[in-house]
Every structure is written in C-alpha cells, then in structure tokens.
C-alpha positions in Angstrom: -101.1 -98.6 -45.1 -98.5 -101.3 -44.2 -97.5 -103.5 -47.1 -99.1 -106.9 -47.5 -97.7 -109.8 -45.3 -98.7 -113.4 -45.9 -99.5 -116.5 -43.8 -98.7 -119.4 -46.0 -100.7 -122.7 -46.0 -102.7 -122.1 -42.8 -104.7 -125.3 -43.5 -103.5 -128.6 -44.9 -105.1 -129.1 -48.3 -104.8 -132.4 -50.2 -107.6 -132.2 -52.8 -107.6 -130.0 -55.9 -111.2 -129.0 -55.5 -110.4 -127.7 -52.0 -107.5 -125.7 -53.3 -109.7 -124.2 -56.1 -112.6 -123.4 -53.8 -110.8 -122.1 -50.7 -110.6 -118.3 -50.3 -107.9 -117.1 -48.0 -109.0 -114.4 -45.5 -107.4 -111.1 -44.9 -106.6 -110.2 -41.2 -105.6 -106.5 -41.2 -102.7 -106.5 -43.6 -102.1 -110.3 -43.4 -103.4 -112.5 -46.2 -103.8 -116.3 -46.0 -102.3 -117.8 -49.1 -101.7 -121.3 -50.4 -98.7 -122.7 -52.4 -99.0 -126.4 -53.3 -96.9 -128.8 -55.3 -98.5 -132.1 -56.5 -96.1 -134.9 -57.3 -98.3 -136.9 -59.7 -101.8 -136.1 -60.7 -104.2 -135.2 -57.9 -107.0 -137.2 -59.6 -107.7 -139.0 -62.9 -107.5 -136.9 -66.0 -111.3 -136.8 -66.7 -111.9 -135.7 -63.1 -109.0 -133.2 -63.3 -110.5 -131.6 -66.4 -113.9 -131.5 -64.7 -112.5 -129.9 -61.5 -110.6 -127.2 -63.5 -113.6 -126.5 -65.7 -115.8 -126.0 -62.7 -113.3 -123.8 -60.9 -112.7 -121.7 -64.1 -116.5 -121.3 -64.6 -117.1 -120.3 -61.0 -114.2 -117.7 -61.2 -115.7 -116.2 -64.3 -119.1 -116.1 -62.8 -117.8 -114.3 -59.7 -115.4 -112.1 -61.5 -112.4 -113.6 -59.7 -108.8 -114.2 -61.0 -108.1 -117.7 -62.3 -105.3 -118.8 -64.6 -104.0 -122.2 -65.8 -100.5 -122.3 -67.5 -98.4 -125.0 -69.1 -95.2 -122.9 -69.6 -93.8 -119.4 -69.5 -92.7 -117.8 -72.7 -89.0 -118.4 -73.4 -88.5 -114.9 -74.7 -90.6 -111.7 -74.6 -92.4 -110.6 -77.7 -90.1 -108.3 -79.7 -92.6 -105.4 -79.4 -92.1 -105.2 -75.7 -88.6 -106.6 -75.2 -87.0 -103.2 -74.9 -89.6 -102.1 -72.3 -89.1 -105.2 -70.2 -85.3 -104.9 -70.4 -85.6 -101.3 -69.1 -87.8 -102.4 -66.3 -85.4 -105.2 -65.4 -82.5 -102.7 -65.3 -84.4 -100.4 -63.0 -85.3 -103.4 -60.7 -81.7 -104.5 -60.5 -80.7 -100.9 -59.8 -83.0 -100.9 -56.8 -85.5 -98.5 -58.4 -89.2 -98.9 -58.0 -91.0 -100.7 -60.8 -94.7 -101.0 -61.5 -96.9 -103.1 -63.7 -100.5 -102.5 -64.8 -103.2 -104.3 -62.8 -102.2 -103.7 -59.2 -104.0 -100.7 -57.8 -104.7 -102.7 -54.6 -103.3 -100.5 -51.7 -102.1 -103.6 -49.8 -99.8 -104.5 -52.7 -98.0 -101.2 -52.7 -94.4 -102.2 -52.5 -95.2 -105.9 -52.5 -94.3 -106.4 -56.2 -90.8 -104.9 -55.7 -90.2 -107.0 -52.6 -91.5 -110.2 -54.3 -89.3 -109.7 -57.4 -86.3 -108.9 -55.2 -86.8 -112.1 -53.2 -87.2 -114.1 -56.4 -84.0 -112.8 -57.9 -82.2 -113.5 -54.6 -83.5 -117.1 -54.8 -82.1 -117.3 -58.3 -78.7 -116.1 -57.2 -78.6 -118.6 -54.3 -79.3 -121.5 -56.7 -77.0 -120.1 -59.4 -74.0 -118.7 -57.6 -72.0 -118.5 -60.8 -74.7 -116.5 -62.6 -73.4 -113.5 -64.5 -75.2 -110.1 -64.3 -76.7 -110.7 -67.7 -78.1 -114.0 -66.7 -79.7 -112.4 -63.6 -81.2 -109.7 -65.9 -82.5 -112.3 -68.3 -84.3 -114.0 -65.4 -85.7 -110.6 -64.3 -87.0 -110.0 -67.9 -88.8 -113.4 -68.0 -90.3 -112.8 -64.6 -91.5 -109.3 -65.5 -92.9 -110.6 -68.8 -94.7 -113.5 -67.1 -96.2 -111.1 -64.6 -97.3 -108.6 -67.2 -99.2 -111.4 -69.0 -100.6 -112.9 -65.8 -101.6 -110.0 -63.6 -104.6 -108.8 -65.7 -106.1 -112.4 -65.6 -105.3 -112.8 -61.9 -106.5 -109.4 -60.8 -109.4 -108.5 -63.0 -110.7 -105.9 -60.6 -107.3 -104.9 -59.1 -108.7 -105.5 -55.6 -107.1 -108.4 -53.7 -110.0 -109.5 -51.6 -112.5 -109.3 -54.5 -110.3 -111.3 -56.9 -109.0 -114.1 -54.6 -106.6 -115.0 -57.5 -105.4 -118.6 -58.2 -102.8 -119.8 -60.7 -102.3 -123.5 -61.6 -99.3 -124.7 -63.5 -99.7 -128.1 -65.3 -96.5 -129.9 -66.2 -92.8 -129.5 -65.4 -91.9 -125.9 -64.6 -88.5 -124.7 -65.6 -86.3 -122.6 -63.3 -88.0 -119.3 -64.0 -91.5 -120.8 -63.7 -90.5 -122.2 -60.3 -89.5 -118.7 -59.1 -92.7 -117.3 -60.7 -94.9 -119.8 -58.8 -93.1 -119.1 -55.5 -93.4 -115.3 -56.1 -97.2 -115.3 -56.6 -98.2 -115.9 -53.0 -96.2 -112.9 -52.0 -98.8 -110.9 -54.0 -101.7 -112.6 -52.3 -102.3 -115.1 -55.1 -102.7 -118.9 -54.4 -100.5 -121.0 -56.7 -100.2 -124.7 -57.4 -97.9 -126.8 -59.5 -99.2 -130.2 -60.8 -96.2 -132.2 -61.9 -97.5 -135.5 -63.3 -94.0 -137.1 -63.4 -92.5 -135.3 -60.5 -90.8 -137.3 -57.7 -88.8 -134.6 -55.8 -90.2 -131.2 -54.6 -88.7 -128.3 -56.5 -91.0 -125.3 -55.7 -89.5 -123.2 -52.8 -91.9 -123.0 -49.8 -94.6 -125.2 -51.3 -96.6 -127.8 -49.4 -96.1 -131.1 -51.1 -99.0 -133.3 -51.9 -98.6 -136.8 -53.4 -100.7 -137.9 -56.3 -100.7 -140.7 -59.0 -97.6 -140.7 -61.2 -98.6 -140.1 -64.9 -95.4 -139.8 -67.0 -97.5 -139.8 -70.3 -99.8 -137.0 -69.2 -100.2 -134.3 -71.8 -100.7 -130.8 -70.2 -101.3 -129.2 -73.6 -104.3 -131.4 -74.2 -105.9 -130.5 -70.9 -105.2 -126.8 -71.3 -106.7 -126.9 -74.8 -109.8 -128.6 -73.4 -110.2 -125.8 -71.0 -110.5 -123.4 -73.9 -113.3 -125.4 -75.5 -116.9 -124.9 -74.5 -117.8 -127.1 -71.5 -120.4 -129.9 -72.3 -123.8 -129.2 -70.8 -124.8 -131.4 -68.0 -127.9 -131.7 -65.9 -127.1 -130.9 -62.3 -127.3 -133.7 -59.8 -129.4 -133.2 -56.7 -126.6 -134.8 -54.6 -124.0 -132.3 -55.7 -122.8 -130.0 -53.0 -123.9 -126.3 -53.5 -121.3 -123.9 -52.2 -122.3 -120.5 -51.1 -120.2 -117.4 -51.9 -117.3 -116.9 -49.6 -117.1 -113.7 -47.5 -114.6 -111.2 -48.9 -113.0 -109.2 -46.2 -112.0 -105.6 -46.4 -108.8 -104.5 -44.7 -109.4 -103.5 -41.1 -107.5 -101.3 -38.7 -104.8 -102.9 -36.6 -105.8 -104.4 -33.4 -105.7 -102.1 -30.4 -106.6 -104.7 -27.8 -106.9 -108.5 -27.6 -110.6 -108.4 -28.6 -111.0 -105.2 -30.6 -114.3 -103.6 -31.5 -114.7 -102.3 -35.0 -117.9 -100.3 -34.3 -117.6 -98.2 -37.5 -117.2 -101.3 -39.7 -120.1 -103.0 -38.0 -122.4 -100.1 -38.3 -121.6 -99.5 -42.0 -121.9 -103.2 -42.9 -125.4 -104.3 -44.2 -127.0 -107.1 -42.2 -127.1 -110.4 -43.9 -130.4 -111.5 -45.3 -132.1 -113.3 -42.5 -132.9 -117.0 -42.8 -136.4 -117.8 -44.0 -138.8 -118.7 -41.2 -139.5 -122.4 -40.9 -142.7 -123.6 -42.6 -144.9 -126.6 -41.8 -144.4 -127.8 -45.3 -140.9 -128.9 -46.6 -138.9 -126.2 -48.2 -137.0 -126.5 -51.4 -133.2 -126.7 -51.3 -132.8 -123.1 -52.4 -134.8 -121.9 -49.5 -133.0 -124.2 -47.1 -129.7 -122.7 -48.4 -130.9 -119.4 -47.2 -130.4 -120.6 -43.6 -126.6 -120.2 -44.2 -127.1 -116.6 -43.1 -127.5 -118.1 -39.6 -124.4 -120.4 -39.8 -121.0 -118.8 -39.1 -117.4 -119.8 -39.7 -115.3 -119.7 -36.5 -111.5 -119.2 -36.3 -109.9 -120.1 -33.0 -107.4 -117.5 -32.0 -104.4 -117.9 -29.6 -103.2 -115.3 -27.2 -101.4 -113.4 -30.0 -104.6 -113.2 -32.1 -103.2 -115.8 -34.6 -105.8 -118.3 -36.0 -105.0 -121.9 -34.9 -108.0 -123.8 -36.0 -111.4 -123.3 -37.7 -114.9 -124.8 -37.6 -118.5 -123.8 -37.8 -121.2 -122.5 -35.5 -125.0 -121.9 -35.4 -126.9 -118.9 -34.2 -129.4 -120.5 -31.9 -130.8 -117.7 -29.7 -131.2 -113.9 -29.7 -128.3 -111.9 -28.4 -125.7 -113.5 -30.6 -125.7 -116.9 -28.9 -123.7 -119.3 -31.1 -123.7 -123.1 -30.6 -120.7 -125.1 -31.7 -118.6 -128.1 -30.7 -116.5 -128.2 -27.6 -113.6 -129.6 -29.7 -113.9 -126.6 -32.0 -113.9 -123.9 -29.2 -111.4 -125.7 -26.9 -108.2 -123.8 -26.2 -109.2 -120.5 -27.8 -108.2 -117.2 -26.2 -110.7 -115.6 -28.6 -112.7 -116.3 -31.7 -113.0 -114.6 -35.1 -116.6 -115.0 -36.4 -117.3 -114.8 -40.1 -120.9 -114.0 -41.0 -122.3 -114.5 -44.5 -122.7 -111.3 -46.5 -120.7 -109.3 -43.9 -117.4 -107.7 -45.0 -116.2 -107.3 -41.4 -114.8 -110.1 -39.2 -116.3 -110.0 -35.7 -114.5 -111.1 -32.6 -115.4 -112.3 -29.2 -113.9 -114.0 -26.1 -117.2 -114.8 -24.5 -117.3 -118.6 -24.0 -120.5 -119.0 -22.0 -120.8 -122.7 -21.4 -119.3 -126.0 -22.5 -119.7 -129.7 -22.0 -116.9 -132.0 -23.1 -119.0 -135.1 -23.0 -121.7 -133.6 -25.1 -119.0 -132.0 -27.3 -121.0 -128.7 -27.2 -120.1 -125.1 -26.4 -121.9 -121.8 -26.4 -120.3 -118.5 -27.5 -121.8 -115.0 -27.4 -121.2 -112.3 -30.0 -123.3 -109.2 -29.0 -125.1 -107.5 -31.8 -124.3 -110.4 -34.2 -126.3 -110.0 -37.4 -128.4 -113.0 -38.4 -131.5 -114.7 -37.2 -131.4 -117.7 -34.9 -132.4 -121.1 -36.3 -135.2 -122.7 -34.3 -134.5 -126.0 -32.5 -136.5 -128.9 -33.6 -139.5 -129.7 -31.4 -141.6 -132.3 -33.2 -142.3 -136.0 -33.5 -139.5 -138.5 -33.5 -137.2 -138.3 -36.5 -137.2 -141.3 -38.9 -134.5 -143.2 -40.7 -134.5 -142.2 -44.4 -135.7 -138.6 -43.6 -134.1 -136.0 -45.8 -131.6 -133.6 -44.2 -129.4 -130.6 -45.1 -126.0 -129.9 -43.6 -124.5 -126.3 -43.6 -120.9 -125.6 -42.5 -117.5 -124.6 -43.7 -115.6 -127.7 -44.7 -111.9 -127.1 -45.4 -112.6 -123.4 -45.0 -115.1 -123.4 -47.9 -117.5 -120.9 -46.3 -121.1 -122.1 -45.7 -121.2 -125.0 -48.0 -124.6 -126.7 -48.3 -125.1 -130.4 -48.9 -128.0 -132.8 -48.6 -128.6 -136.4 -47.6 -130.7 -138.6 -45.4 -130.8 -139.8 -41.8 -129.0 -143.2 -42.0 -129.6 -144.2 -38.4 -129.6 -143.3 -34.7 -126.6 -144.1 -32.5 -125.7 -143.9 -28.8 -122.0 -143.3 -28.2 -120.8 -143.1 -24.6 -124.4 -142.4 -23.6 -124.8 -139.5 -26.0 -127.6 -139.6 -28.6 -126.3 -139.1 -32.1 -127.8 -138.9 -35.6 -126.0 -140.7 -38.4 -126.5 -139.0 -41.7 -125.2 -139.1 -45.3 -124.8 -135.4 -46.3 -121.1 -135.0 -47.2 -118.9 -133.2 -44.6 -115.2 -132.6 -44.1 -112.9 -131.1 -41.4 -114.2 -127.6 -40.7 -117.8 -128.8 -40.9 -117.7 -129.5 -37.1 -120.2 -127.2 -35.3 -122.3 -126.8 -38.4 -126.1 -127.1 -38.7 -128.0 -130.3 -39.5 -131.5 -129.2 -40.6 -134.7 -131.1 -41.4 -136.6 -130.1 -44.6 -138.6 -127.5 -42.7 -135.4 -125.6 -41.7 -135.3 -126.7 -38.0 -132.1 -127.6 -36.2 -132.1 -131.3 -35.5 -128.3 -131.7 -34.8 -124.9 -130.2 -34.6 -122.4 -131.8 -36.9 -119.6 -133.3 -34.7 -117.7 -136.1 -36.4 -117.1 -138.2 -39.5 -116.1 -141.9 -39.4 -112.6 -142.3 -41.0 -112.4 -145.0 -43.6 -116.1 -144.7 -44.4 -118.0 -142.9 -47.1 -120.5 -140.2 -45.9 -120.6 -141.8 -42.4 -121.2 -138.6 -40.4 -122.6 -138.0 -36.9 -124.4 -135.0 -35.3 -125.3 -134.4 -31.7 -129.0 -134.9 -31.5 -131.5 -132.1 -30.8 -132.5 -133.8 -27.5 -129.0 -133.4 -26.1 -128.8 -129.9 -27.6 -132.1 -128.9 -25.8 -130.7 -130.2 -22.5 -127.5 -128.2 -23.0 -129.0 -124.9 -24.1 -131.7 -124.8 -21.4 -131.9 -121.3 -20.0 -130.5 -119.8 -23.2 -133.2 -120.9 -25.7 -136.9 -120.3 -24.8 
C-alpha cells in the first residue's frame, strides 16, 4: 500500500468548534488534515473551556483520539532516556524507527518521513546546530510522540480515530516542530497562542482571535481534568450526527471509478422513517439524515474543490442540490450516512441557475427518498428542522421556525431560523412530519440565523417528471 499523503487545510476554518468537529476524509491514500494557529483566544475563556470539554467528551464517547497539551517535557524520564537516545541515533543514521500505537497500514513509513522532515526543518532554522543539538531535538520529538500516540490513536486505525491535538500557550521550538509533524501522520493539530502576534508554526493556517496576555493555559488544562458540570440540554442546541469514516479504497482507474465490491459489501444505511400525519419527535426527524448526502465537487483531476449537501428526492438515486453547489464539477463524490465507501457520479441531469437547483443521479444509491411536501399552506412560526453538512460536519441536525416568506427575483423562498453555515447549501428543510418543504440555499451575512430555502412549490416545478 502506498504511504499516506496529505491534503492540508482543504476548507477554511475559523471557529474552534468547527476544528474540533470536522473529520477529514480519506481519498485512496490521501487524507484531509488541518493545521491551525490562533493568534489570540478563539473565544472567551468560559466558552473555550466549554468547547474543549464538549470535544473531549464526544471523542471519548466515540473512541477517537483527542489530546490537549500545554507543553512538551523538557527532558525524557530517566527510565526511558537510553531507549529514546538509541532510537534517535538510529533515526539520524537513516535506519527505520517504530513507536507503539501505529499499526495503521497507511502510516507505514510515514513516521520516518515525518521525523526526517521535522529534523530538516530544525536544521534549516538552526544552521549552526551541532550533531548533539540535532540529536537532543530528535530525542524530545520521539519522547513527545511516544507519550501522545496512544492518546491520539486509541484504536491504531487512522479513519476510526480522526485524531486531534490542541496546544494551549506558547510552544517552544520543539513543540512547533511537533505540531507541524502531526498532520503528516493524519492528525489534525492546532496551536492557541493567547499572546501571539506573529505566526510561528510552519505550514499552519493563521486565525486571528482576541489577545489575552494574562491567559493561564494550566488552569484551563486542569479544568479539563475535572468532572464536567451537569447541564440540561437545550432544545435549540445543534445535534451533530456521527461522521462517515472512510476505509481506504483502490486507486482510481478512470475518471468516475466504480467500486462494486465495496458497494456490495457495505451495509445499506438505515432508511429514513416514513412521514406520519402527526408531528415526529426530534430523534425521529434526525433519522432522515440517512436520506441527506454530503457532496464534494471534483475537478478534472478528481481533486475536491468545494462541498455542499444534497437530498435524495426520488427512486433511482435522484439527488436534489443547489446549482451553485454543483456548478463547475467534472464529477461528484457522494458521502452517504453509515456507508464506509465514497460513491462517485458525473450524471448532472438538470439544472436551473435562477431557481438555484440541480439534479444529480447516483445509480443504486442507498437511502430512501424524502417525500416532497404536498399539504396546506405553510405558516409563519411553524417548526422546522434543517439537515446538512455545515463546514464539512457531516449531516448536522438543527431546529428552528419559519420566520417568513420572501420572493427574491421572482423565486419563492422560505426564511427560517434553524442555524446553518457554508456547506449547508443543498441540505433539507423539513416540517415536523418529515416532509421536504425547502432546499437550504443561502444565509444573510451580518444577520443571526437569517437563512433562506427554495420553497417546495419551486422544487415541485423543477423536479416535474422525476418525482411522481
């Protein structure tokens, strides 16, 4: 199997919660990873602790790797100093090294290459460094990895673990190399530098926060060790469905490959519940996520260039999405909930730029179509649920109400308050009975929860002939 290659920061993330929640996909032997550096705090201290607690709890619940650090040990423990020194000598001699916790086949050889690159970075920034200084740096990196890898890779499988490491405070030189090294192992990493004003992490995407020179990382890290206070969940909180974890697939043999073996071996997702005359509870409505897909727009080389959402709307794998999502794609990667494989299609059946709607077809797509609303006129204040993949957070579910009805350029739109973000476009807007009343299409910048969906009447006109 070819060694792991990475695609760094494929999406622009600016919120800590988005970084904690996003799960980079694996395309063949290529993994999407994120390396961020915050100059200042990304959010107030109380909110920061809450976000980190929630991410830590979710990682533990799902058995995924998650680690928060405030520093690296200055020196290895005496009991293993000799072992690490011997490993460093082997590494510098060009010999293979291994550490426990990395049975993942994609990472075969990746550790050696990542450490070699880190030491080359050290030499380039310290041209006068003696061999003993380089070896000391190697010993610290190996020691940090030996400590971190069991927490970052609890199962030893890259796709299952989706590891994340967050460094709070000002990293020293070795810690900077450590953070830059982790993405080469398929691990997302972020440095939060409360008093930082100049980027120092090689290759990191820089995000600007609020300067906090008196921030105490140790207090936050200590609070993460304490039991979290019990809170009653709010009905308005967004409920995020588990992300799809992809298994490595064979290399592409054509522009739109067919992985028949993978599809036949993959269990079909649990179909969405049939709509009922009476309103469904939110847990039942969340089950309709099995009929909402995440789309990646691929260019001629098969490289993802954008992402959005889509809705299974008719038998035969007919997927409804926005025109602005599908526009410009040579092909589309389709992620279906509870399916390990990534499906692909280049069948763009129909589109309408003014309606901002498009139809794709994915033959034999698992999942059950969501019925289009065919009832009395909707009312302002009516409860709704939105399902989509904001910021790549696969099939997130949020609730709100219909805030109003708008006509923009002659197109009927539903204004609603359920939270959405970039990536939600093309997602489903459902009534409480699980019927499709709109396709999420836009949010009003500068406003709070001012979101728009193309109304079911326009959808019915557009899909005529495809939906009975």
